[in-house]
All heavy atoms as TSV, in Angstrom:
chain	resi	resn	atom	element	x	y	z
A	1	MET	N	N	-50.688	-0.581	-45.373
A	1	MET	CA	C	-50.034	-1.219	-46.488
A	1	MET	C	C	-49.444	-0.180	-47.440
A	1	MET	O	O	-48.407	-0.397	-48.017
A	1	MET	CB	C	-51.034	-2.117	-47.218
A	1	MET	CG	C	-50.438	-2.826	-48.411
A	1	MET	SD	S	-51.591	-3.858	-49.327
A	1	MET	CE	C	-51.800	-5.187	-48.191
A	2	TYR	N	N	-50.089	0.945	-47.592
A	2	TYR	CA	C	-49.649	1.932	-48.563
A	2	TYR	C	C	-49.160	3.186	-47.852
A	2	TYR	O	O	-49.909	4.114	-47.629
A	2	TYR	CB	C	-50.798	2.282	-49.508
A	2	TYR	CG	C	-51.502	1.071	-50.048
A	2	TYR	CD1	C	-52.782	0.747	-49.648
A	2	TYR	CD2	C	-50.850	0.241	-50.946
A	2	TYR	CE1	C	-53.420	-0.371	-50.138
A	2	TYR	CE2	C	-51.481	-0.883	-51.439
A	2	TYR	CZ	C	-52.765	-1.180	-51.037
A	2	TYR	OH	O	-53.386	-2.282	-51.515
A	3	ARG	N	N	-47.901	3.204	-47.498
A	3	ARG	CA	C	-47.340	4.374	-46.814
A	3	ARG	C	C	-47.044	5.504	-47.786
A	3	ARG	O	O	-47.054	6.661	-47.425
A	3	ARG	CB	C	-46.089	3.962	-46.054
A	3	ARG	CG	C	-46.425	3.095	-44.868
A	3	ARG	CD	C	-45.264	2.986	-43.917
A	3	ARG	NE	N	-45.686	2.313	-42.718
A	3	ARG	CZ	C	-45.539	1.019	-42.499
A	3	ARG	NH1	N	-44.960	0.269	-43.400
A	3	ARG	NH2	N	-45.969	0.477	-41.386
A	4	SER	N	N	-46.714	5.144	-49.018
A	4	SER	CA	C	-46.514	6.152	-50.050
A	4	SER	C	C	-47.095	5.613	-51.353
A	4	SER	O	O	-47.176	4.408	-51.562
A	4	SER	CB	C	-45.027	6.469	-50.219
A	4	SER	OG	O	-44.328	5.325	-50.657
A	5	ALA	N	N	-47.481	6.492	-52.209
A	5	ALA	CA	C	-48.099	6.080	-53.468
A	5	ALA	C	C	-47.037	5.558	-54.434
A	5	ALA	O	O	-46.082	6.258	-54.753
A	5	ALA	CB	C	-48.817	7.270	-54.091
A	6	PRO	N	N	-47.156	4.313	-54.873
A	6	PRO	CA	C	-46.187	3.772	-55.824
A	6	PRO	C	C	-46.444	4.311	-57.225
A	6	PRO	O	O	-47.593	4.575	-57.592
A	6	PRO	CB	C	-46.437	2.270	-55.764
A	6	PRO	CG	C	-47.862	2.147	-55.341
A	6	PRO	CD	C	-48.138	3.330	-54.457
A	7	ALA	N	N	-45.371	4.484	-57.992
A	7	ALA	CA	C	-45.510	4.948	-59.364
A	7	ALA	C	C	-46.084	3.827	-60.241
A	7	ALA	O	O	-46.966	4.056	-61.052
A	7	ALA	CB	C	-44.167	5.405	-59.897
A	8	HIS	N	N	-45.563	2.639	-60.081
A	8	HIS	CA	C	-46.042	1.464	-60.809
A	8	HIS	C	C	-46.059	0.307	-59.834
A	8	HIS	O	O	-45.077	0.057	-59.146
A	8	HIS	CB	C	-45.109	1.117	-61.964
A	8	HIS	CG	C	-45.026	2.196	-62.992
A	8	HIS	ND1	N	-46.022	2.411	-63.912
A	8	HIS	CD2	C	-44.081	3.115	-63.237
A	8	HIS	CE1	C	-45.679	3.418	-64.686
A	8	HIS	NE2	N	-44.514	3.869	-64.291
A	9	ALA	N	N	-47.154	-0.400	-59.798
A	9	ALA	CA	C	-47.249	-1.517	-58.869
A	9	ALA	C	C	-48.347	-2.467	-59.339
A	9	ALA	O	O	-49.198	-2.107	-60.145
A	9	ALA	CB	C	-47.546	-1.033	-57.463
A	10	TRP	N	N	-48.300	-3.669	-58.824
A	10	TRP	CA	C	-49.317	-4.676	-59.064
A	10	TRP	C	C	-49.864	-5.080	-57.712
A	10	TRP	O	O	-49.123	-5.203	-56.747
A	10	TRP	CB	C	-48.720	-5.894	-59.773
A	10	TRP	CG	C	-48.207	-5.562	-61.131
A	10	TRP	CD1	C	-48.878	-5.656	-62.312
A	10	TRP	CD2	C	-46.912	-5.062	-61.454
A	10	TRP	NE1	N	-48.073	-5.253	-63.344
A	10	TRP	CE2	C	-46.857	-4.878	-62.850
A	10	TRP	CE3	C	-45.777	-4.738	-60.704
A	10	TRP	CZ2	C	-45.732	-4.401	-63.499
A	10	TRP	CZ3	C	-44.658	-4.253	-61.353
A	10	TRP	CH2	C	-44.652	-4.100	-62.725
A	11	VAL	N	N	-51.149	-5.324	-57.664
A	11	VAL	CA	C	-51.786	-5.693	-56.404
A	11	VAL	C	C	-52.327	-7.116	-56.521
A	11	VAL	O	O	-53.037	-7.444	-57.473
A	11	VAL	CB	C	-52.938	-4.728	-56.050
A	11	VAL	CG1	C	-53.625	-5.152	-54.766
A	11	VAL	CG2	C	-52.415	-3.310	-55.936
A	12	LEU	N	N	-51.977	-7.948	-55.557
A	12	LEU	CA	C	-52.512	-9.302	-55.463
A	12	LEU	C	C	-53.762	-9.227	-54.603
A	12	LEU	O	O	-53.705	-8.770	-53.456
A	12	LEU	CB	C	-51.474	-10.236	-54.824
A	12	LEU	CG	C	-51.923	-11.668	-54.567
A	12	LEU	CD1	C	-52.246	-12.377	-55.879
A	12	LEU	CD2	C	-50.850	-12.419	-53.808
A	13	MET	N	N	-54.894	-9.643	-55.162
A	13	MET	CA	C	-56.173	-9.541	-54.475
A	13	MET	C	C	-56.695	-10.935	-54.126
A	13	MET	O	O	-56.476	-11.884	-54.855
A	13	MET	CB	C	-57.205	-8.852	-55.370
A	13	MET	CG	C	-56.776	-7.529	-55.943
A	13	MET	SD	S	-56.898	-6.180	-54.803
A	13	MET	CE	C	-58.636	-5.914	-54.749
A	14	ARG	N	N	-57.418	-11.015	-53.007
A	14	ARG	CA	C	-58.140	-12.227	-52.626
A	14	ARG	C	C	-59.515	-11.775	-52.134
A	14	ARG	O	O	-59.617	-10.989	-51.192
A	14	ARG	CB	C	-57.414	-12.991	-51.523
A	14	ARG	CG	C	-58.152	-14.266	-51.114
A	14	ARG	CD	C	-57.501	-15.022	-49.959
A	14	ARG	NE	N	-57.385	-14.184	-48.803
A	14	ARG	CZ	C	-56.228	-13.972	-48.135
A	14	ARG	NH1	N	-55.120	-14.533	-48.531
A	14	ARG	NH2	N	-56.213	-13.198	-47.091
A	15	ASP	N	N	-60.550	-12.256	-52.788
A	15	ASP	CA	C	-61.925	-11.870	-52.438
A	15	ASP	C	C	-62.093	-10.347	-52.404
A	15	ASP	O	O	-62.668	-9.786	-51.470
A	15	ASP	CB	C	-62.337	-12.469	-51.095
A	15	ASP	CG	C	-62.333	-13.989	-51.111
A	15	ASP	OD1	O	-62.608	-14.566	-52.179
A	15	ASP	OD2	O	-62.049	-14.585	-50.066
A	16	LEU	N	N	-61.556	-9.691	-53.393
A	16	LEU	CA	C	-61.629	-8.235	-53.559
A	16	LEU	C	C	-60.903	-7.454	-52.465
A	16	LEU	O	O	-61.107	-6.251	-52.306
A	16	LEU	CB	C	-63.077	-7.767	-53.670
A	16	LEU	CG	C	-63.856	-8.341	-54.856
A	16	LEU	CD1	C	-65.295	-7.866	-54.809
A	16	LEU	CD2	C	-63.207	-7.973	-56.172
A	17	GLU	N	N	-60.055	-8.111	-51.715
A	17	GLU	CA	C	-59.243	-7.453	-50.689
A	17	GLU	C	C	-57.772	-7.551	-51.087
A	17	GLU	O	O	-57.313	-8.621	-51.498
A	17	GLU	CB	C	-59.436	-8.127	-49.330
A	17	GLU	CG	C	-60.825	-7.975	-48.760
A	17	GLU	CD	C	-61.155	-6.539	-48.394
A	17	GLU	OE1	O	-60.244	-5.812	-47.946
A	17	GLU	OE2	O	-62.319	-6.147	-48.559
A	18	PRO	N	N	-57.008	-6.469	-50.967
A	18	PRO	CA	C	-55.581	-6.535	-51.309
A	18	PRO	C	C	-54.805	-7.383	-50.304
A	18	PRO	O	O	-54.992	-7.260	-49.099
A	18	PRO	CB	C	-55.120	-5.077	-51.254
A	18	PRO	CG	C	-56.123	-4.384	-50.412
A	18	PRO	CD	C	-57.409	-5.132	-50.540
A	19	VAL	N	N	-53.976	-8.280	-50.815
A	19	VAL	CA	C	-53.126	-9.128	-49.978
A	19	VAL	C	C	-51.702	-8.601	-49.989
A	19	VAL	O	O	-51.045	-8.531	-48.959
A	19	VAL	CB	C	-53.149	-10.589	-50.474
A	19	VAL	CG1	C	-52.174	-11.451	-49.701
A	19	VAL	CG2	C	-54.552	-11.158	-50.395
A	20	ALA	N	N	-51.227	-8.210	-51.172
A	20	ALA	CA	C	-49.853	-7.711	-51.304
A	20	ALA	C	C	-49.770	-6.748	-52.474
A	20	ALA	O	O	-50.507	-6.872	-53.453
A	20	ALA	CB	C	-48.884	-8.861	-51.510
A	21	LEU	N	N	-48.881	-5.806	-52.345
A	21	LEU	CA	C	-48.593	-4.841	-53.389
A	21	LEU	C	C	-47.171	-5.103	-53.863
A	21	LEU	O	O	-46.240	-5.074	-53.058
A	21	LEU	CB	C	-48.719	-3.416	-52.839
A	21	LEU	CG	C	-48.398	-2.344	-53.843
A	21	LEU	CD1	C	-49.628	-1.481	-54.069
A	21	LEU	CD2	C	-47.253	-1.503	-53.357
A	22	PHE	N	N	-47.004	-5.400	-55.146
A	22	PHE	CA	C	-45.691	-5.671	-55.726
A	22	PHE	C	C	-45.166	-4.395	-56.360
A	22	PHE	O	O	-45.831	-3.822	-57.222
A	22	PHE	CB	C	-45.788	-6.765	-56.793
A	22	PHE	CG	C	-46.235	-8.087	-56.247
A	22	PHE	CD1	C	-47.581	-8.377	-56.097
A	22	PHE	CD2	C	-45.308	-9.044	-55.891
A	22	PHE	CE1	C	-47.995	-9.598	-55.598
A	22	PHE	CE2	C	-45.711	-10.274	-55.394
A	22	PHE	CZ	C	-47.055	-10.549	-55.250
A	23	ASP	N	N	-43.987	-3.963	-55.947
A	23	ASP	CA	C	-43.417	-2.751	-56.532
A	23	ASP	C	C	-42.336	-3.111	-57.555
A	23	ASP	O	O	-42.072	-4.278	-57.813
A	23	ASP	CB	C	-42.883	-1.809	-55.449
A	23	ASP	CG	C	-41.683	-2.339	-54.693
A	23	ASP	OD1	O	-40.981	-3.245	-55.186
A	23	ASP	OD2	O	-41.440	-1.842	-53.580
A	24	LEU	N	N	-41.738	-2.093	-58.147
A	24	LEU	CA	C	-40.694	-2.306	-59.155
A	24	LEU	C	C	-39.322	-2.546	-58.543
A	24	LEU	O	O	-38.357	-2.735	-59.272
A	24	LEU	CB	C	-40.605	-1.083	-60.080
A	24	LEU	CG	C	-41.807	-0.844	-60.977
A	24	LEU	CD1	C	-41.629	0.446	-61.756
A	24	LEU	CD2	C	-42.031	-2.005	-61.909
A	25	TYR	N	N	-39.228	-2.550	-57.245
A	25	TYR	CA	C	-37.931	-2.625	-56.576
A	25	TYR	C	C	-37.752	-3.926	-55.824
A	25	TYR	O	O	-37.102	-3.963	-54.789
A	25	TYR	CB	C	-37.768	-1.420	-55.649
A	25	TYR	CG	C	-38.016	-0.139	-56.392
A	25	TYR	CD1	C	-39.212	0.550	-56.219
A	25	TYR	CD2	C	-37.094	0.347	-57.299
A	25	TYR	CE1	C	-39.465	1.711	-56.923
A	25	TYR	CE2	C	-37.347	1.500	-58.020
A	25	TYR	CZ	C	-38.531	2.181	-57.824
A	25	TYR	OH	O	-38.789	3.314	-58.528
A	26	GLU	N	N	-38.368	-4.996	-56.321
A	26	GLU	CA	C	-38.217	-6.376	-55.845
A	26	GLU	C	C	-38.898	-6.691	-54.513
A	26	GLU	O	O	-38.611	-7.714	-53.902
A	26	GLU	CB	C	-36.752	-6.820	-55.823
A	26	GLU	CG	C	-35.904	-6.167	-54.762
A	26	GLU	CD	C	-34.421	-6.284	-55.018
A	26	GLU	OE1	O	-33.968	-6.060	-56.133
A	26	GLU	OE2	O	-33.724	-6.590	-54.052
A	27	TYR	N	N	-39.811	-5.866	-54.083
A	27	TYR	CA	C	-40.490	-6.104	-52.812
A	27	TYR	C	C	-41.981	-6.338	-53.007
A	27	TYR	O	O	-42.602	-5.750	-53.887
A	27	TYR	CB	C	-40.301	-4.927	-51.851
A	27	TYR	CG	C	-38.913	-4.870	-51.293
A	27	TYR	CD1	C	-37.919	-4.139	-51.920
A	27	TYR	CD2	C	-38.575	-5.578	-50.153
A	27	TYR	CE1	C	-36.633	-4.106	-51.422
A	27	TYR	CE2	C	-37.291	-5.549	-49.642
A	27	TYR	CZ	C	-36.326	-4.812	-50.279
A	27	TYR	OH	O	-35.057	-4.793	-49.790
A	28	ALA	N	N	-42.521	-7.185	-52.140
A	28	ALA	CA	C	-43.970	-7.357	-52.028
A	28	ALA	C	C	-44.334	-6.814	-50.654
A	28	ALA	O	O	-43.826	-7.275	-49.642
A	28	ALA	CB	C	-44.358	-8.825	-52.146
A	29	HIS	N	N	-45.188	-5.824	-50.627
A	29	HIS	CA	C	-45.576	-5.180	-49.378
A	29	HIS	C	C	-46.906	-5.754	-48.917
A	29	HIS	O	O	-47.867	-5.792	-49.680
A	29	HIS	CB	C	-45.710	-3.666	-49.580
A	29	HIS	CG	C	-44.460	-3.036	-50.076
A	29	HIS	ND1	N	-43.505	-2.546	-49.224
A	29	HIS	CD2	C	-43.986	-2.852	-51.334
A	29	HIS	CE1	C	-42.506	-2.064	-49.935
A	29	HIS	NE2	N	-42.774	-2.235	-51.215
A	30	THR	N	N	-46.946	-6.186	-47.681
A	30	THR	CA	C	-48.189	-6.649	-47.077
A	30	THR	C	C	-48.594	-5.637	-46.018
A	30	THR	O	O	-47.921	-4.617	-45.829
A	30	THR	CB	C	-48.019	-8.047	-46.441
A	30	THR	OG1	O	-47.126	-7.961	-45.349
A	30	THR	CG2	C	-47.530	-9.062	-47.460
A	31	GLU	N	N	-49.646	-5.922	-45.320
A	31	GLU	CA	C	-50.114	-5.022	-44.274
A	31	GLU	C	C	-49.070	-4.816	-43.178
A	31	GLU	O	O	-48.972	-3.748	-42.592
A	31	GLU	CB	C	-51.389	-5.607	-43.663
A	31	GLU	CG	C	-52.362	-4.583	-43.199
A	31	GLU	CD	C	-53.650	-5.245	-42.789
A	31	GLU	OE1	O	-54.448	-5.570	-43.684
A	31	GLU	OE2	O	-53.841	-5.437	-41.582
A	32	ARG	N	N	-48.268	-5.851	-42.912
A	32	ARG	CA	C	-47.327	-5.799	-41.789
A	32	ARG	C	C	-45.856	-5.761	-42.150
A	32	ARG	O	O	-45.028	-5.468	-41.306
A	32	ARG	CB	C	-47.570	-7.007	-40.889
A	32	ARG	CG	C	-48.932	-6.982	-40.271
A	32	ARG	CD	C	-49.069	-8.002	-39.180
A	32	ARG	NE	N	-50.359	-7.847	-38.571
A	32	ARG	CZ	C	-51.241	-8.809	-38.452
A	32	ARG	NH1	N	-50.955	-10.011	-38.866
A	32	ARG	NH2	N	-52.409	-8.577	-37.885
A	33	GLU	N	N	-45.506	-6.114	-43.388
A	33	GLU	CA	C	-44.081	-6.202	-43.717
A	33	GLU	C	C	-43.847	-6.047	-45.212
A	33	GLU	O	O	-44.775	-6.081	-46.003
A	33	GLU	CB	C	-43.512	-7.547	-43.252
A	33	GLU	CG	C	-44.108	-8.736	-43.985
A	33	GLU	CD	C	-43.571	-10.063	-43.504
A	33	GLU	OE1	O	-42.406	-10.117	-43.077
A	33	GLU	OE2	O	-44.324	-11.047	-43.553
A	34	ALA	N	N	-42.584	-5.906	-45.551
A	34	ALA	CA	C	-42.145	-5.917	-46.941
A	34	ALA	C	C	-41.279	-7.162	-47.129
A	34	ALA	O	O	-40.371	-7.415	-46.348
A	34	ALA	CB	C	-41.350	-4.661	-47.271
A	35	VAL	N	N	-41.593	-7.944	-48.150
A	35	VAL	CA	C	-40.880	-9.187	-48.420
A	35	VAL	C	C	-39.962	-8.960	-49.612
A	35	VAL	O	O	-40.405	-8.491	-50.666
A	35	VAL	CB	C	-41.880	-10.323	-48.731
A	35	VAL	CG1	C	-41.152	-11.603	-49.092
A	35	VAL	CG2	C	-42.819	-10.537	-47.565
A	36	ASP	N	N	-38.682	-9.292	-49.465
A	36	ASP	CA	C	-37.716	-9.160	-50.547
A	36	ASP	C	C	-37.861	-10.367	-51.477
A	36	ASP	O	O	-37.325	-11.436	-51.211
A	36	ASP	CB	C	-36.299	-9.081	-49.974
A	36	ASP	CG	C	-35.250	-8.834	-51.038
A	36	ASP	OD1	O	-35.562	-8.936	-52.243
A	36	ASP	OD2	O	-34.097	-8.552	-50.671
A	37	LEU	N	N	-38.595	-10.188	-52.562
A	37	LEU	CA	C	-38.843	-11.304	-53.472
A	37	LEU	C	C	-37.612	-11.691	-54.274
A	37	LEU	O	O	-37.457	-12.850	-54.650
A	37	LEU	CB	C	-39.993	-10.973	-54.422
A	37	LEU	CG	C	-41.371	-11.003	-53.802
A	37	LEU	CD1	C	-42.426	-10.648	-54.837
A	37	LEU	CD2	C	-41.682	-12.357	-53.193
A	38	PHE	N	N	-36.711	-10.748	-54.537
A	38	PHE	CA	C	-35.505	-11.098	-55.290
A	38	PHE	C	C	-34.637	-12.063	-54.490
A	38	PHE	O	O	-34.101	-13.023	-55.043
A	38	PHE	CB	C	-34.701	-9.864	-55.675
A	38	PHE	CG	C	-33.539	-10.191	-56.571
A	38	PHE	CD1	C	-33.754	-10.530	-57.894
A	38	PHE	CD2	C	-32.249	-10.193	-56.083
A	38	PHE	CE1	C	-32.696	-10.866	-58.715
A	38	PHE	CE2	C	-31.188	-10.521	-56.894
A	38	PHE	CZ	C	-31.412	-10.858	-58.222
A	39	ALA	N	N	-34.522	-11.837	-53.198
A	39	ALA	CA	C	-33.752	-12.760	-52.353
A	39	ALA	C	C	-34.408	-14.136	-52.360
A	39	ALA	O	O	-33.731	-15.161	-52.481
A	39	ALA	CB	C	-33.653	-12.221	-50.933
A	40	ARG	N	N	-35.741	-14.175	-52.249
A	40	ARG	CA	C	-36.458	-15.453	-52.279
A	40	ARG	C	C	-36.292	-16.137	-53.633
A	40	ARG	O	O	-36.124	-17.337	-53.723
A	40	ARG	CB	C	-37.950	-15.259	-52.008
A	40	ARG	CG	C	-38.309	-14.683	-50.669
A	40	ARG	CD	C	-37.969	-15.642	-49.543
A	40	ARG	NE	N	-38.579	-15.378	-48.274
A	40	ARG	CZ	C	-38.379	-14.323	-47.506
A	40	ARG	NH1	N	-37.611	-13.360	-47.914
A	40	ARG	NH2	N	-38.955	-14.229	-46.333
A	41	TYR	N	N	-36.319	-15.338	-54.705
A	41	TYR	CA	C	-36.160	-15.845	-56.071
A	41	TYR	C	C	-34.793	-16.513	-56.241
A	41	TYR	O	O	-34.690	-17.609	-56.781
A	41	TYR	CB	C	-36.330	-14.681	-57.045
A	41	TYR	CG	C	-36.163	-15.007	-58.502
A	41	TYR	CD1	C	-37.183	-15.634	-59.209
A	41	TYR	CD2	C	-35.006	-14.657	-59.188
A	41	TYR	CE1	C	-37.056	-15.907	-60.556
A	41	TYR	CE2	C	-34.873	-14.933	-60.529
A	41	TYR	CZ	C	-35.898	-15.555	-61.209
A	41	TYR	OH	O	-35.749	-15.826	-62.542
A	42	SER	N	N	-33.753	-15.874	-55.733
A	42	SER	CA	C	-32.401	-16.433	-55.809
A	42	SER	C	C	-32.296	-17.717	-54.981
A	42	SER	O	O	-31.696	-18.701	-55.419
A	42	SER	CB	C	-31.375	-15.424	-55.322
A	42	SER	OG	O	-31.373	-14.293	-56.160
A	43	GLU	N	N	-32.881	-17.714	-53.801
A	43	GLU	CA	C	-32.846	-18.879	-52.911
A	43	GLU	C	C	-33.611	-20.065	-53.496
A	43	GLU	O	O	-33.261	-21.211	-53.240
A	43	GLU	CB	C	-33.461	-18.537	-51.554
A	43	GLU	CG	C	-32.663	-17.554	-50.742
A	43	GLU	CD	C	-33.457	-17.002	-49.561
A	43	GLU	OE1	O	-34.627	-17.407	-49.358
A	43	GLU	OE2	O	-32.913	-16.142	-48.858
A	44	GLN	N	N	-34.654	-19.794	-54.261
A	44	GLN	CA	C	-35.522	-20.849	-54.783
A	44	GLN	C	C	-35.122	-21.319	-56.183
A	44	GLN	O	O	-35.923	-21.939	-56.879
A	44	GLN	CB	C	-36.980	-20.369	-54.790
A	44	GLN	CG	C	-37.543	-20.083	-53.436
A	44	GLN	CD	C	-37.582	-21.322	-52.564
A	44	GLN	OE1	O	-37.905	-22.409	-53.007
A	44	GLN	NE2	N	-37.219	-21.163	-51.305
A	45	GLY	N	N	-33.896	-21.034	-56.602
A	45	GLY	CA	C	-33.421	-21.518	-57.900
A	45	GLY	C	C	-34.065	-20.826	-59.085
A	45	GLY	O	O	-34.358	-21.453	-60.095
A	46	SER	N	N	-34.306	-19.532	-58.957
A	46	SER	CA	C	-34.864	-18.706	-60.036
A	46	SER	C	C	-36.275	-19.124	-60.446
A	46	SER	O	O	-36.626	-19.075	-61.615
A	46	SER	CB	C	-33.928	-18.703	-61.245
A	46	SER	OG	O	-32.665	-18.205	-60.893
A	47	SER	N	N	-37.075	-19.497	-59.475
A	47	SER	CA	C	-38.471	-19.855	-59.729
A	47	SER	C	C	-39.365	-18.795	-59.098
A	47	SER	O	O	-39.420	-18.677	-57.878
A	47	SER	CB	C	-38.784	-21.228	-59.138
A	47	SER	OG	O	-40.179	-21.462	-59.173
A	48	ILE	N	N	-40.062	-18.024	-59.931
A	48	ILE	CA	C	-40.891	-16.940	-59.403
A	48	ILE	C	C	-42.067	-17.490	-58.598
A	48	ILE	O	O	-42.438	-16.941	-57.561
A	48	ILE	CB	C	-41.378	-15.977	-60.520
A	48	ILE	CG1	C	-42.026	-14.728	-59.919
A	48	ILE	CG2	C	-42.316	-16.664	-61.476
A	48	ILE	CD1	C	-41.107	-13.836	-59.170
A	49	GLY	N	N	-42.637	-18.603	-59.041
A	49	GLY	CA	C	-43.736	-19.205	-58.293
A	49	GLY	C	C	-43.306	-19.635	-56.901
A	49	GLY	O	O	-43.987	-19.371	-55.913
A	50	SER	N	N	-42.156	-20.293	-56.827
A	50	SER	CA	C	-41.627	-20.721	-55.526
A	50	SER	C	C	-41.268	-19.530	-54.651
A	50	SER	O	O	-41.464	-19.560	-53.444
A	50	SER	CB	C	-40.401	-21.608	-55.725
A	50	SER	OG	O	-40.759	-22.802	-56.375
A	51	ALA	N	N	-40.744	-18.475	-55.267
A	51	ALA	CA	C	-40.375	-17.275	-54.510
A	51	ALA	C	C	-41.603	-16.632	-53.881
A	51	ALA	O	O	-41.580	-16.232	-52.715
A	51	ALA	CB	C	-39.655	-16.272	-55.413
A	52	VAL	N	N	-42.694	-16.531	-54.641
A	52	VAL	CA	C	-43.920	-15.928	-54.118
A	52	VAL	C	C	-44.509	-16.808	-53.017
A	52	VAL	O	O	-44.924	-16.310	-51.971
A	52	VAL	CB	C	-44.945	-15.680	-55.247
A	52	VAL	CG1	C	-46.294	-15.268	-54.688
A	52	VAL	CG2	C	-44.406	-14.617	-56.197
A	53	LEU	N	N	-44.519	-18.126	-53.231
A	53	LEU	CA	C	-45.041	-19.023	-52.178
A	53	LEU	C	C	-44.201	-18.955	-50.921
A	53	LEU	O	O	-44.736	-18.949	-49.810
A	53	LEU	CB	C	-45.100	-20.455	-52.690
A	53	LEU	CG	C	-46.248	-20.758	-53.638
A	53	LEU	CD1	C	-46.124	-22.181	-54.163
A	53	LEU	CD2	C	-47.576	-20.560	-52.946
A	54	GLU	N	N	-42.879	-18.899	-51.081
A	54	GLU	CA	C	-41.989	-18.805	-49.921
A	54	GLU	C	C	-42.175	-17.490	-49.190
A	54	GLU	O	O	-42.222	-17.434	-47.959
A	54	GLU	CB	C	-40.530	-18.949	-50.366
A	54	GLU	CG	C	-39.512	-18.740	-49.292
A	54	GLU	CD	C	-39.465	-19.854	-48.265
A	54	GLU	OE1	O	-39.891	-20.977	-48.574
A	54	GLU	OE2	O	-39.007	-19.594	-47.144
A	55	GLY	N	N	-42.304	-16.400	-49.924
A	55	GLY	CA	C	-42.413	-15.089	-49.304
A	55	GLY	C	C	-43.791	-14.733	-48.793
A	55	GLY	O	O	-43.933	-14.031	-47.798
A	56	LEU	N	N	-44.824	-15.222	-49.468
A	56	LEU	CA	C	-46.188	-14.819	-49.122
A	56	LEU	C	C	-47.115	-15.980	-48.793
A	56	LEU	O	O	-48.302	-15.768	-48.534
A	56	LEU	CB	C	-46.816	-14.034	-50.284
A	56	LEU	CG	C	-46.127	-12.749	-50.687
A	56	LEU	CD1	C	-46.773	-12.175	-51.932
A	56	LEU	CD2	C	-46.152	-11.748	-49.549
A	57	GLY	N	N	-46.612	-17.195	-48.783
A	57	GLY	CA	C	-47.437	-18.378	-48.615
A	57	GLY	C	C	-48.398	-18.330	-47.462
A	57	GLY	O	O	-49.588	-18.607	-47.608
A	58	LYS	N	N	-47.938	-17.972	-46.281
A	58	LYS	CA	C	-48.811	-17.937	-45.106
A	58	LYS	C	C	-49.898	-16.880	-45.238
A	58	LYS	O	O	-51.018	-17.069	-44.806
A	58	LYS	CB	C	-47.992	-17.683	-43.840
A	58	LYS	CG	C	-47.091	-18.825	-43.492
A	58	LYS	CD	C	-46.262	-18.534	-42.267
A	58	LYS	CE	C	-45.299	-19.670	-42.010
A	58	LYS	NZ	N	-44.384	-19.378	-40.921
A	59	LYS	N	N	-49.579	-15.785	-45.877
A	59	LYS	CA	C	-50.571	-14.725	-46.052
A	59	LYS	C	C	-51.631	-15.123	-47.073
A	59	LYS	O	O	-52.765	-14.665	-47.019
A	59	LYS	CB	C	-49.877	-13.441	-46.493
A	59	LYS	CG	C	-49.055	-12.842	-45.373
A	59	LYS	CD	C	-47.917	-12.025	-45.954
A	59	LYS	CE	C	-46.867	-11.719	-44.960
A	59	LYS	NZ	N	-46.107	-12.867	-44.508
A	60	LEU	N	N	-51.256	-16.005	-48.016
A	60	LEU	CA	C	-52.215	-16.442	-49.024
A	60	LEU	C	C	-53.196	-17.467	-48.468
A	60	LEU	O	O	-54.304	-17.619	-48.975
A	60	LEU	CB	C	-51.470	-17.052	-50.222
A	60	LEU	CG	C	-50.544	-16.101	-50.970
A	60	LEU	CD1	C	-49.788	-16.855	-52.042
A	60	LEU	CD2	C	-51.320	-14.949	-51.575
A	61	LEU	N	N	-52.798	-18.176	-47.418
A	61	LEU	CA	C	-53.643	-19.222	-46.860
A	61	LEU	C	C	-54.650	-18.712	-45.843
A	61	LEU	O	O	-55.611	-19.397	-45.516
A	61	LEU	CB	C	-52.768	-20.296	-46.199
A	61	LEU	CG	C	-51.850	-21.052	-47.152
A	61	LEU	CD1	C	-50.943	-21.987	-46.382
A	61	LEU	CD2	C	-52.661	-21.808	-48.184
A	62	ILE	N	N	-54.436	-17.540	-45.319
A	62	ILE	CA	C	-55.307	-16.997	-44.265
A	62	ILE	C	C	-56.641	-16.579	-44.853
A	62	ILE	O	O	-56.768	-16.050	-45.863
A	62	ILE	CB	C	-54.640	-15.810	-43.540
A	62	ILE	CG1	C	-53.406	-16.321	-42.846
A	62	ILE	CG2	C	-55.590	-15.149	-42.568
A	62	ILE	CD1	C	-52.560	-15.235	-42.222
């Protein structure tokens, strides 16, 4: 998940385990991929909640 050390980032945790790392460049990084949240945000009518669910929903349910 962490190929390089981010300067500023937020980590989404579930049961004390990291699920996604949010960087300053519009991406949420998971163990297997980087999700472009800005694209999801634009597609979802400028709703950050919908963008996160669209981009990370399946990873949040596991």
